[in-house]
N, C-alpha and C positions, 0 to 999 in steps of 0.2 A: 693499741697501734703505732707506738715507738719501739713495741720491743721489738718487732720485725724489723727495723732498721740500724739494731743495736748489733749484729755479726758485721755488719757493712763498717758501721763506725770504729770499731774496736780495727780490724783490716787496717784501714785506714790510716788509725792513729798507728800500729804496729809499723806500717810502711814508713810516713813520716821519722818515728823513732830511728827504725834501720837505717833510712838515710842518712841524715841528720848523722848517727855514730859512723855509719863507716864514710862518710865525706872528711870527720873529721877525725877517724884513725887516719885514713891516707895522707890527711896535713899535717899529722902530729909524728905520722912513724916513714914517713917517703921520701925521698930525696928531694931537695930543692935546690937545685942548679940553675938558673937562669941565664942565658944570654941572649946574644943580641939576634939568633937566628929562632930561638924558639920564642921572641917577644914580638920579630915583627906578623904583619896580620899575613893571613895567608887566604885565599880563594880560589879552591877548585884546582891547585896546582900549578896557577900563577903570581905572577907577581902582580900586586897592586898600583896600577897607571893611572894620576891623575887623581885630583882631589874627590874626594867623598861625598862635599858637598856640590858635585857639579849639574847644572840641569840638565834634567831629562826631556827629549821630547812630548809631548801632551798623548801621542797615539799611543806610549807603553800600556799608559794611566786607563785609555778606553780601549783597550785591547784586554783587557785584568777587567772590566766594568764588563764587557761586552763578553767575558766568561765568568763570569761571576751572575748574570740576567739567564744565562742560556743552562748554569748549573742549577739554578732555581727552577728554571723553566721544568728541569726533568721533576723536579720536587714535587709539582702542581700536577705536572701532566700522569705519574708516573702508577700512584693510588687512584686516578682516574679513567686509566689504561685496564687496571685487575679488575674494577669492580663498574665500567661502562654498561654491562648491560643491567647493570638494577637500577639504570639510574635514568630519570626521564630525557624528552628532549630538548627540552631547556638547561641541561648540562652538557647537551652537544653540541647544541650552539654557544653557551657559552667559553667550549674549549677552545672551538673552531674560532672564534672572535680574538680571544686570546693569543690563539697563534698565530692567525693573521696580524697580531698588532706587531709581536714580536716577531716577523716576518717584513712587514716594513719596516722596525728600524734594520734589520742585517743588511735590508737593501740600501737604504740612505746611508748604514755606513761604509756599505761596498762603495755607492757611488761616490760619498766624499773621498775615496782613498784612505781610511784610515788602515786597513790591513796591507794595501800596495805598500811594500816596506822601500821597495826598487826605484819609485814614484819620486821622479828628481825634481819634481813642482807637485804644488798642494799646500793644500792650508795647514799641514802637520811637519811641514819641514821648514 
């Protein structure tokens, strides 16, 4: 059984060895001339402003969590949608309940104002 995985292990080993060799050669043979501009942090063509430890609004994290939840929803719904004719009524009811729970959560976040970035007042400003 393990002989089936031997080619994969060989390719992974060759890739790791090649990566280490090429990085070492680059470090040994390439020029190393650091200066202030090269050592400064760089972010999307803009100079960084402020401290990296600044506090952010919780709304950023809530939107990220909502994205993950709805991304996982697709992971669960897609296989069901492909084969839903093969399943019974129970799975359709379960999927409707699942979608309704997520929809109620979305309505709650809209009501609270998480997705409203221009709000002057609210719980996340």
